[in-house]
SESE-437259 format. One record per residue (C-alpha): residue in three letters; x, y, z. Coordinates in nm, 4 decimals, padded with zeros to 6 digits. Each point is the difference from the previous one (the first is absolute). Example, Ala and Ser with C-alpha at 12.3 -4.5 7.8 and 13.67 -1.06 7.14 Angstrom:
residuo->ALA x->01.2300 y->-00.4500 z->00.7800
residuo->SER x->00.1370 y->00.3440 z->-00.0660
END
This chain:
residuo->MET x->01.0524 y->-00.2684 z->02.2974
residuo->GLN x->00.2933 y->00.0112 z->00.2467
residuo->LEU x->00.0920 y->-00.3194 z->00.2067
residuo->PRO x->00.0105 y->00.0575 z->00.3732
residuo->SER x->00.3404 y->00.0937 z->00.1375
residuo->PHE x->00.0300 y->-00.3245 z->00.1947
residuo->TRP x->-00.0392 y->-00.2117 z->-00.3112
residuo->ASN x->00.3722 y->00.0125 z->-00.1062
residuo->LYS x->00.1673 y->00.1710 z->00.2836
residuo->ARG x->-00.0093 y->-00.0579 z->00.3729
residuo->LYS x->00.1899 y->00.1664 z->00.2828
residuo->PRO x->00.3106 y->-00.1902 z->00.1154
residuo->GLU x->-00.1148 y->-00.0139 z->00.3549
residuo->THR x->-00.3357 y->-00.1811 z->-00.0363
residuo->HIS x->-00.1720 y->-00.3179 z->00.0949
residuo->LYS x->-00.3124 y->-00.1886 z->-00.0981
residuo->GLY x->-00.2180 y->00.1789 z->00.2485
residuo->ASP x->00.0566 y->00.3154 z->-00.1973
residuo->TYR x->-00.1939 y->-00.1269 z->-00.2968
residuo->GLY x->-00.3289 y->-00.0979 z->00.1649
residuo->HIS x->-00.1807 y->-00.3169 z->00.1084
residuo->ALA x->-00.2822 y->-00.1137 z->-00.2280
residuo->LEU x->-00.2740 y->-00.2384 z->00.0678
residuo->LEU x->-00.1394 y->-00.1916 z->-00.2903
residuo->VAL x->-00.3109 y->-00.2083 z->00.0448
residuo->ALA x->-00.0178 y->-00.2250 z->-00.3106
residuo->GLY x->-00.0550 y->-00.3636 z->-00.1203
residuo->SER x->-00.2254 y->-00.2907 z->00.0706
residuo->TYR x->00.0238 y->-00.3692 z->-00.0408
residuo->GLY x->00.0788 y->-00.0601 z->-00.3846
residuo->ARG x->00.0586 y->00.3713 z->-00.0555
residuo->MET x->00.3362 y->00.0622 z->00.1757
residuo->GLY x->00.1562 y->00.1154 z->-00.3181
residuo->CYS x->-00.1784 y->00.3290 z->00.0339
residuo->ALA x->00.1559 y->00.0574 z->00.3471
residuo->ILE x->00.3432 y->-00.1120 z->-00.1205
residuo->LEU x->-00.0024 y->00.2374 z->-00.3042
residuo->ALA x->-00.1194 y->00.2956 z->00.2181
residuo->ALA x->00.2666 y->-00.0784 z->00.2730
residuo->ARG x->00.2811 y->-00.0332 z->-00.2439
residuo->ALA x->-00.0966 y->00.3313 z->-00.1703
residuo->CYS x->-00.0197 y->00.1741 z->00.3381
residuo->MET x->00.3419 y->-00.1229 z->00.0993
residuo->ARG x->00.1460 y->00.0938 z->-00.3449
residuo->SER x->-00.1421 y->00.3556 z->00.0536
residuo->GLY x->00.2090 y->00.0800 z->00.3072
residuo->VAL x->-00.2131 y->-00.0656 z->00.3015
residuo->GLY x->00.2083 y->-00.0558 z->00.3102
residuo->LEU x->-00.2151 y->-00.2696 z->00.1547
residuo->LEU x->-00.3016 y->-00.1992 z->-00.1355
residuo->THR x->-00.2270 y->-00.2244 z->00.1918
residuo->VAL x->-00.2529 y->-00.2009 z->-00.2063
residuo->HIS x->-00.3130 y->-00.1299 z->00.1757
residuo->ALA x->-00.0988 y->-00.3217 z->-00.1730
residuo->PRO x->-00.1950 y->-00.3109 z->00.0742
residuo->GLU x->00.1904 y->-00.2734 z->00.1792
residuo->ARG x->00.0073 y->-00.2317 z->-00.2940
residuo->GLY x->00.1533 y->00.2661 z->-00.2132
residuo->VAL x->00.2899 y->00.0913 z->00.2326
residuo->ASN x->00.2520 y->-00.2691 z->-00.1231
residuo->PRO x->-00.0192 y->00.1073 z->-00.3681
residuo->LEU x->00.0070 y->00.3688 z->00.0996
residuo->GLN x->00.3146 y->-00.0374 z->00.2074
residuo->VAL x->00.1796 y->-00.2091 z->-00.2557
residuo->ALA x->-00.0881 y->00.2484 z->-00.2838
residuo->VAL x->00.0616 y->00.3202 z->00.2037
residuo->PRO x->00.2341 y->-00.0829 z->00.2923
residuo->GLU x->00.0588 y->00.3720 z->00.0546
residuo->ALA x->-00.3563 y->00.0421 z->00.1220
residuo->MET x->-00.1368 y->-00.0784 z->00.3402
residuo->ALA x->-00.3168 y->-00.2094 z->00.0394
residuo->SER x->-00.3009 y->00.0743 z->00.2083
residuo->ILE x->-00.1989 y->-00.3215 z->00.0075
residuo->ASP x->-00.3736 y->-00.0056 z->-00.0329
residuo->TYR x->-00.1062 y->-00.3169 z->00.1757
residuo->ASP x->-00.3163 y->-00.0416 z->-00.2024
residuo->GLY x->00.2365 y->-00.1971 z->-00.2152
residuo->PHE x->-00.1683 y->00.0730 z->-00.3366
residuo->LEU x->-00.0806 y->00.3666 z->-00.0176
residuo->PHE x->00.0140 y->00.3400 z->00.1707
residuo->ALA x->-00.2229 y->-00.0263 z->00.2922
residuo->ASN x->00.1892 y->00.1416 z->00.2951
residuo->VAL x->00.1455 y->00.3516 z->00.0391
residuo->PRO x->00.3786 y->00.0208 z->00.0491
residuo->GLN x->00.1254 y->00.0880 z->00.3372
residuo->GLY x->00.1917 y->00.3191 z->00.0830
residuo->LEU x->-00.1357 y->00.2257 z->-00.2711
residuo->LYS x->00.1625 y->00.3179 z->00.1481
residuo->LYS x->00.3550 y->-00.1071 z->-00.0945
residuo->TYR x->-00.0756 y->00.0189 z->-00.3781
residuo->ASN x->00.0358 y->00.3135 z->-00.2130
residuo->ALA x->-00.2239 y->-00.1060 z->-00.2924
residuo->LEU x->-00.2496 y->-00.2700 z->-00.0799
residuo->GLY x->-00.0654 y->-00.1873 z->-00.3339
residuo->VAL x->-00.2940 y->-00.2333 z->-00.0182
residuo->GLY x->-00.1873 y->-00.1963 z->-00.2639
residuo->PRO x->00.2113 y->-00.2142 z->-00.2400
residuo->GLY x->-00.1323 y->-00.3520 z->00.0072
residuo->ILE x->-00.1981 y->00.0174 z->00.3287
residuo->GLY x->-00.3375 y->-00.1057 z->-00.1513
residuo->THR x->-00.3386 y->00.1322 z->00.0878
residuo->ALA x->-00.1290 y->-00.2317 z->00.2626
residuo->GLU x->-00.2299 y->00.1296 z->00.2771
residuo->ARG x->00.2645 y->-00.0521 z->00.2677
residuo->THR x->00.2487 y->00.1859 z->-00.2130
residuo->PHE x->-00.2301 y->00.2933 z->-00.0177
residuo->LEU x->-00.0413 y->-00.0001 z->00.3801
residuo->ALA x->00.3778 y->-00.0149 z->00.0302
residuo->LEU x->00.0513 y->00.2823 z->-00.2423
residuo->HIS x->-00.2599 y->00.2128 z->00.1894
residuo->SER x->00.1841 y->-00.0585 z->00.3259
residuo->LEU x->00.3357 y->00.0602 z->-00.1538
residuo->LEU x->-00.1014 y->00.3355 z->-00.1512
residuo->THR x->-00.1728 y->00.1017 z->00.3252
residuo->GLY x->00.3154 y->-00.0773 z->00.1983
residuo->TRP x->00.2294 y->00.1586 z->-00.2566
residuo->GLY x->-00.1423 y->00.3351 z->00.0394
residuo->GLU x->00.0998 y->00.2855 z->-00.2383
residuo->ARG x->00.3579 y->-00.1035 z->-00.0963
residuo->PRO x->00.0790 y->-00.0723 z->-00.3694
residuo->VAL x->-00.1464 y->-00.2995 z->-00.1642
residuo->VAL x->-00.0115 y->-00.1361 z->-00.3601
residuo->LEU x->-00.2984 y->-00.2301 z->-00.0905
residuo->ASP x->00.0111 y->-00.2152 z->-00.3106
residuo->ALA x->-00.1599 y->-00.3100 z->-00.1527
residuo->ASP x->-00.2345 y->-00.1950 z->00.2350
residuo->ALA x->00.0112 y->00.2860 z->00.2677
residuo->LEU x->-00.1654 y->00.2227 z->-00.2652
residuo->ASN x->-00.2593 y->-00.2646 z->-00.0816
residuo->ILE x->-00.0873 y->-00.0445 z->00.3633
residuo->VAL x->-00.0272 y->00.3887 z->00.0312
residuo->ALA x->-00.2375 y->-00.0056 z->-00.3091
residuo->ALA x->-00.2196 y->-00.2561 z->00.1704
residuo->HIS x->-00.0070 y->00.1822 z->00.3359
residuo->LYS x->00.0255 y->00.3680 z->-00.0859
residuo->ASP x->-00.1998 y->00.1317 z->00.2942
residuo->GLU x->00.2274 y->-00.1738 z->00.2531
residuo->LEU x->00.3370 y->00.0391 z->-00.1661
residuo->LEU x->00.0170 y->00.3139 z->-00.1985
residuo->PRO x->-00.0059 y->00.2208 z->00.3116
residuo->LEU x->00.2962 y->-00.1978 z->00.1365
residuo->ILE x->00.2219 y->00.0783 z->-00.3011
residuo->SER x->-00.1044 y->00.3521 z->-00.0660
residuo->GLY x->00.2693 y->00.2604 z->00.0465
residuo->HIS x->00.3153 y->-00.2142 z->00.0215
residuo->SER x->-00.0196 y->-00.2650 z->-00.2780
residuo->ILE x->00.1136 y->-00.0949 z->-00.3565
residuo->VAL x->-00.2263 y->-00.2266 z->-00.2016
residuo->THR x->00.1416 y->-00.1645 z->-00.3171
residuo->PRO x->-00.2821 y->-00.1476 z->-00.2022
residuo->HIS x->00.0013 y->-00.1225 z->-00.3553
residuo->ASP x->-00.3153 y->00.0737 z->-00.2041
residuo->ARG x->-00.2135 y->-00.2803 z->00.1358
residuo->GLU x->00.0960 y->00.0688 z->00.3522
residuo->TYR x->-00.0710 y->00.3697 z->-00.0533
residuo->GLN x->-00.3406 y->-00.0844 z->-00.1454
residuo->ARG x->-00.0858 y->-00.2083 z->00.3135
residuo->LEU x->00.1151 y->00.2776 z->00.2307
residuo->PHE x->-00.1319 y->00.3116 z->-00.1603
residuo->GLY x->-00.2083 y->-00.0896 z->-00.3148
residuo->ASP x->00.0147 y->00.2701 z->-00.2628
residuo->GLU x->00.1040 y->00.2868 z->00.2301
residuo->ARG x->00.3144 y->00.1886 z->-00.1092
residuo->PRO x->00.3201 y->-00.0888 z->00.2016
residuo->ASN x->00.0713 y->00.3644 z->00.0822
residuo->ARG x->-00.3404 y->00.0348 z->00.1596
residuo->MET x->00.0461 y->-00.3161 z->00.2133
residuo->ALA x->00.3424 y->00.1059 z->00.1032
residuo->SER x->-00.1409 y->00.3291 z->00.1255
residuo->ARG x->-00.3145 y->-00.1484 z->00.1516
residuo->TYR x->00.1857 y->-00.2545 z->00.2056
residuo->GLY x->00.3265 y->00.1723 z->00.0574
residuo->ILE x->00.1950 y->-00.2838 z->-00.1592
residuo->THR x->00.2629 y->-00.0325 z->-00.2658
residuo->VAL x->-00.1339 y->-00.2025 z->-00.2985
residuo->VAL x->00.2470 y->-00.1828 z->-00.2257
residuo->ARG x->-00.2042 y->-00.0970 z->-00.3157
residuo->LYS x->00.2188 y->-00.2698 z->-00.1495
residuo->GLY x->00.0343 y->-00.0396 z->-00.3686
residuo->TYR x->00.2411 y->00.0453 z->-00.2923
residuo->ARG x->00.0321 y->00.3672 z->00.1066
residuo->THR x->-00.0746 y->-00.0252 z->00.3644
residuo->ARG x->-00.1529 y->00.3120 z->00.1537
residuo->VAL x->00.0270 y->00.1111 z->00.3582
residuo->TYR x->-00.2584 y->00.2342 z->00.1569
residuo->ALA x->00.0397 y->00.1905 z->00.3302
residuo->PRO x->-00.2710 y->00.1426 z->00.2288
residuo->ASP x->00.1089 y->00.3482 z->-00.0802
residuo->GLU x->-00.0619 y->-00.0596 z->-00.3756
residuo->SER x->00.3739 y->-00.0492 z->-00.0870
residuo->GLU x->00.0273 y->-00.2502 z->-00.2771
residuo->TYR x->00.2916 y->-00.1932 z->-00.1565
residuo->GLU x->00.0169 y->-00.2075 z->-00.3086
residuo->ASN x->00.2818 y->-00.2472 z->-00.0057
residuo->ASN x->00.2156 y->-00.0347 z->-00.3108
residuo->THR x->00.1961 y->-00.3152 z->00.0716
residuo->GLY x->-00.1086 y->-00.3643 z->-00.0477
residuo->ASN x->-00.1103 y->-00.2154 z->-00.2944
residuo->PRO x->-00.2770 y->-00.2414 z->-00.0928
residuo->GLY x->00.2237 y->-00.3001 z->00.0939
residuo->MET x->-00.0711 y->00.0905 z->00.3702
residuo->ALA x->-00.3590 y->-00.1078 z->-00.0422
residuo->SER x->00.0848 y->-00.3311 z->00.1768
residuo->ALA x->-00.1089 y->-00.1738 z->00.3169
residuo->GLY x->00.1707 y->00.1402 z->00.3030
residuo->SER x->00.1077 y->00.3323 z->-00.1469
residuo->GLY x->-00.2473 y->00.1888 z->00.2329
residuo->ASP x->00.1373 y->-00.1912 z->00.3035
residuo->VAL x->00.3488 y->00.1274 z->-00.0931
residuo->LEU x->-00.1249 y->00.3597 z->-00.0162
residuo->THR x->-00.1640 y->-00.0482 z->00.3489
residuo->GLY x->00.3367 y->-00.0970 z->00.1360
residuo->VAL x->00.1748 y->00.3057 z->-00.1526
residuo->VAL x->-00.2724 y->00.2369 z->00.1358
residuo->LEU x->00.0279 y->-00.1577 z->00.3474
residuo->ALA x->00.3773 y->00.0379 z->00.0107
residuo->LEU x->-00.0152 y->00.3704 z->-00.0977
residuo->LEU x->-00.2672 y->00.0691 z->00.2554
residuo->ALA x->00.1954 y->-00.1695 z->00.2773
residuo->GLN x->00.3026 y->00.2138 z->-00.1050
residuo->GLY x->-00.1970 y->00.3200 z->00.0616
residuo->LEU x->-00.1402 y->00.1101 z->-00.3230
residuo->LYS x->-00.3425 y->00.1580 z->00.0050
residuo->LEU x->-00.2911 y->-00.1687 z->-00.1549
residuo->TYR x->-00.0229 y->00.1652 z->-00.3373
residuo->GLU x->00.3831 y->00.0161 z->-00.0373
residuo->ALA x->00.0397 y->-00.3632 z->00.0784
residuo->ALA x->-00.2714 y->-00.0952 z->-00.2447
residuo->CYS x->00.1356 y->00.2044 z->-00.2793
residuo->THR x->00.3581 y->-00.1067 z->00.0625
residuo->ALA x->-00.0978 y->-00.3743 z->00.0319
residuo->VAL x->-00.1762 y->-00.0158 z->-00.3317
residuo->TYR x->00.2902 y->00.1630 z->-00.1624
residuo->ILE x->00.2483 y->-00.2433 z->00.1450
residuo->HIS x->-00.2297 y->-00.2950 z->-00.0706
residuo->GLY x->-00.0398 y->00.1038 z->-00.3645
residuo->MET x->00.3760 y->00.0643 z->-00.0369
residuo->ALA x->00.0735 y->-00.3526 z->00.1323
residuo->GLY x->-00.2380 y->-00.1411 z->-00.2539
residuo->ASP x->00.1687 y->00.2014 z->-00.2766
residuo->LEU x->00.3428 y->-00.1268 z->00.1096
residuo->ALA x->-00.1369 y->-00.3555 z->-00.0152
residuo->VAL x->-00.1358 y->00.0415 z->-00.3492
residuo->ASN x->00.3407 y->00.1148 z->-00.1241
residuo->LYS x->00.1256 y->-00.3527 z->00.0720
residuo->GLN x->-00.3028 y->-00.2077 z->-00.1117
residuo->SER x->-00.3215 y->00.0096 z->-00.1912
residuo->GLN x->-00.3127 y->00.1639 z->00.1397
residuo->ALA x->-00.1894 y->-00.3240 z->-00.0028
residuo->SER x->00.2640 y->-00.1741 z->00.2225
residuo->ILE x->-00.0003 y->00.2601 z->00.2770
residuo->MET x->-00.0987 y->-00.1437 z->00.3344
residuo->ALA x->-00.0504 y->00.1941 z->00.3329
residuo->GLY x->00.3216 y->-00.1439 z->00.1345
residuo->ASP x->00.1911 y->00.1637 z->-00.2932
residuo->ILE x->-00.1408 y->00.3410 z->00.1208
residuo->VAL x->00.1192 y->-00.0713 z->00.3532
residuo->GLU x->00.3487 y->-00.1006 z->-00.1117
residuo->ASN x->00.0424 y->00.3193 z->-00.2101
residuo->LEU x->-00.0925 y->00.2278 z->00.2909
residuo->LYS x->00.3636 y->-00.0275 z->00.0952
residuo->ASN x->00.1008 y->00.1641 z->-00.3331
residuo->VAL x->-00.2404 y->00.2972 z->00.0193
residuo->GLY x->00.2078 y->00.3194 z->00.0366
residuo->MET x->00.3173 y->-00.1608 z->-00.1247
residuo->ILE x->-00.0449 y->00.1300 z->-00.3546
residuo->ASP x->00.0955 y->00.3625 z->-00.0927
residuo->GLY x->-00.3070 y->00.2174 z->-00.0053
residuo->PHE x->-00.1998 y->-00.1926 z->00.2529
END
C-alpha cells in the first residue's frame, strides 16, 4: 500500500483550502469523546479545514480538546437534531460517532443525507445503526457515493448474513468490514485485505479514529475505495507504532491518534 503523495510532501505554494473542508457530524451529551477522537484523527490526517457539528452542550469540550476545528452548533443541546447550514461548502461528510439513535436524530440524518446529495460520505457507528433500522428510507440516500465502516455486529444489523462483496455491488457502496485483518469491498468487486494493525486496537474509540482518517482522505480528493483502503492501512500502522512503545492491553484510541503523525516517517512506509 502506498501513502498518498500529500501525506509527507506538499507544494511550497499552498494553503489550507487546497486540502479540503470536511464536515463531521458526531457526538451527543455524554458521548463527546467520540466526536473529539474522530476530529483529532481527521486533523492529524491532513485535512485543510474541519467543521464539527455537535450539540450545544458538547461544544465547549470539543473546542478545548480540538481547537483547530470549527464548531457548528446544534441547538437541540443534547444530540444531533438539526441539519448544519451551508452544506455546499464542504468536500466530504463523516457522520455517526456518538450521535445516538433517537427518533429526531434519524429525522435529522435523513434530511442531512437528502441535502448532501451524491458527494462523498463515510458512515460509522450510530449512523449505521440508524440506517439498519430504516433501510428503506436511508439506503437509497447513501447508494453510489458512500463508505460504510461496520464491525461485525453493526454489519449483522445492516446486512445479516449477506456477503460484503454482494452488498457493495448491490448498493454501490464501499464496505469496510472492520476486524483484525480489515477487508475493504468495492462495488466493482475489487477487494483489499489490510495487513497492518494489532489486537491492542480492539479498544473503545478506535473506530471513531478510523472515521476521522477516512473523512480527511475523502476531503483531500481520494476516491471512495482508495480512501477506504489507504485509511485502514494508515490507521493500522498508527496502531502498530503505538504497540512498539507499550503493551497491547494499554493501547487507547488516543494513542492511535497521536501516532498518526509518525506514519510514513519510517523507512519502508
